[in-house]
C-alpha positions, 0 to 999 in steps of 0.5 A: 500500500505504501509502495503504491502511494510512493509510486503515485507520488513519484508519477505526480512529481514527474507529471509536474516536472513535465508541465513545468518544463513545458511552461518554462519553454513557453516562457523562454520563448522556445517554440515547441514543434507540434510533434513535441507538444503531441509527445508531451500530451501522450506522456501526460495521458499515460502518466494520468492513466498510471496514477488512476491505476495506482489510486484504484489499487490503493482503494482496493488495498484499503478495502482489504485492510478494513475487512482484515481489521474487522475480522481481527477485531471479531476474533479478539472479541471471540477469544475474550468471550471464550476466555471469560466463559472458560473462567466462569465454567471453572468457577461453576464447576468448583462451586459447592452449595452448602447443605440445607442444615448448614443454611438453616443454621446460618439463617437462625444465627442471623436472626439471633444476631439481628435480635441482639443488635436491636436489643443493644440499639435500644439499650444504647438509646436508653443510656443516651437519654439517661446521660442527657438527663443526668447532665441536665441534673448535674448542671442544675446542681451546679447552678443551685450550689453556686447560687446558694454560696453567694 
């Protein structure tokens, strides 16, 4: 693909040079013979045809490269999915389900712990309320003790 681009660029450069030479000869005043001019026209059309061929080849190769890239990406996705499925299958095969008695026992333990947690939360609330009440009483004692001394 790169070779074709380089060839195409080289042909364009050569075409430009021929056009520049023709323009220079016209500017200098050299008279071109009809045969020379026709020869340049023929060369010019040949170069344009070659450039067109190379451009078509580039387009064809680009299309092939795009299809190949799409196939490679699809294969990468497929490989990743297969790898994931393999890991998942290994996990499923190695997993063991606990016995029913074990499950029932765990649920009973969970319920017991939940009850204990609720009880402790109630006791904590009661203790916090008692602390607030005792702080108020302490402040009242301090105020009454200070005002009694004066």
